[in-house]
C-alpha positions, 0 to 999 in steps of 0.5 A: 500500500501507499503510506500516504493513502494509509495515513489519510484513510486512518484519519477518515476512519477516525473521523467516522468513529471507526477507531480500531480500523483507524488504529490499524491503518495508522500502524500500517502507515507508520510501518511504511515510515510515514512521518505524520503517522509515526507522530500520531501513533506516538501520541496515542501510545503516549496517551496509553502509557506506552512511553518507550514505544512512543519515544521510539516512534517520535524519534523515527518521525523526527528522523523522517523530517517531522520537526514537530516530532523532534520538538515533542520528543525533547519536551517529553524527554524533559518531562520524563526526566523531571518525573524521575527526579521527583519520584526519586525525591519522594522515595528518599523522603519516604525512606527517611520518614520510615527511619524516623518512625522506627526510631520513635517506636518504644523498644519491645518489652 
């Protein structure tokens, strides 16, 4: 198939509420290296929590010349790094609180 035709069909199917069929056509267009299909599929994967797959698709879209995908990939990467930093800080606080709780408990009889 033609990647542009597959992408356009995915858009038309989604507009008509035929999400599963649209997703399959989007995947097909992305597999044929259609930049916008890679980008749109990456957004769907990101919304579904499939972050690694989303980043790979964003990078492929950027490599195929989609500047929007390159910007979005950088933005997502920064967000993920910030979230990881916050998560580590929260874990450290939880460990410290646990240590304080253990120290505050009276010794066993």
